[in-house]
C-alpha positions in Angstrom: 12.6 18.1 -31.6 11.3 14.8 -29.0 8.3 16.0 -27.2 8.6 14.9 -23.9 5.4 13.4 -21.8 6.1 14.2 -18.5 4.2 12.4 -15.6 4.6 13.6 -12.0 5.5 10.8 -9.3 2.9 9.8 -6.9 3.6 11.8 -3.7 2.0 8.8 -2.1 3.6 5.8 -1.7 1.4 2.5 -1.4 -2.7 2.6 -2.2 -3.0 2.3 0.8 -2.2 6.0 2.1 -3.9 7.0 -1.3 -7.1 5.2 0.3 -6.3 7.3 3.5 -5.5 11.3 1.3 -9.1 9.9 -0.5 -10.9 9.7 3.1 -9.9 13.8 4.0 -11.6 15.0 1.2 -14.8 12.3 -0.1 -17.4 13.4 2.6 -19.6 11.6 3.8 -22.6 10.6 2.1 -24.7 11.0 5.3 -24.0 14.2 5.9 -25.7 14.5 9.4 -23.5 16.0 10.8 -21.6 16.7 8.3 -18.1 14.8 8.1 -15.9 12.1 6.3 -16.6 8.6 5.8 -14.9 5.5 7.5 -11.7 4.0 6.4 -12.2 2.3 2.4 -10.6 0.1 0.8 -11.0 0.7 -2.6 -8.6 -2.4 -4.5 -9.0 -5.6 -3.7 -5.8 -8.5 -3.5 -2.5 -8.0 -1.3 -2.1 -3.9 -0.7 1.6 -5.1 -1.6 0.4 -6.2 -4.8 -1.1 -2.3 -5.9 1.3 1.2 -6.5 1.7 4.6 -8.8 -1.8 5.3 -7.6 -3.3 8.4 -9.6 -6.0 10.3 -8.5 -8.1 12.8 -11.0 -11.5 14.8 -11.3 -14.3 15.9 -13.6 -15.8 19.1 -14.1 -19.1 16.7 -12.7 -17.3 16.7 -9.2 -16.3 12.8 -9.4 -13.0 11.3 -8.5 -11.5 8.8 -11.1 -8.6 6.7 -9.3 -6.0 4.6 -10.9 -3.7 2.6 -10.0 -1.2 -0.2 -11.4 -1.7 -3.6 -10.1 0.3 -6.8 -10.0 -2.8 -9.3 -8.6 -2.8 -11.1 -11.5 1.5 -12.1 -11.6 0.8 -9.6 -14.7 1.2 -6.0 -14.5 -2.3 -4.7 -14.9 -4.2 -1.0 -14.5 -6.8 -1.2 -13.0 -10.2 2.3 -12.1 -12.2 2.8 -9.8 -14.9 6.2 -9.8 -16.6 8.3 -7.3 -20.0 9.2 -8.8 -20.5 11.2 -5.8 -22.6 9.2 -3.7 -20.7 5.8 -3.7 -17.5 3.7 -5.1 -18.2 2.5 -8.8 -16.5 -1.1 -8.7 -12.8 -1.5 -9.9 -12.7 -2.1 -13.3 -9.1 -3.5 -15.6 -8.3 -1.8 -18.1 -5.4 -3.5 -18.7 -4.6 -7.6 -19.6 -6.7 -9.8 -19.7 
């Protein structure tokens, strides 16, 4: 019997749609009055070069965002983390 790994298809058509969804989930750091952040782009490069976003959260409440990216002509996986107060810098996890 061969095990199959199931990876759900993303429900977001693009990284930009992912950003919009995240804005609804991440409250503003100022918190006065309680509200939400302005639009925030999570990746550099052309928005058409990023796709297949995935969001995960850990037990400390940090958000982890991964996406496929072809900005350098090769397929790479990029990562960015919300620490609870700010977004860390994006970083490639694959490629050169």
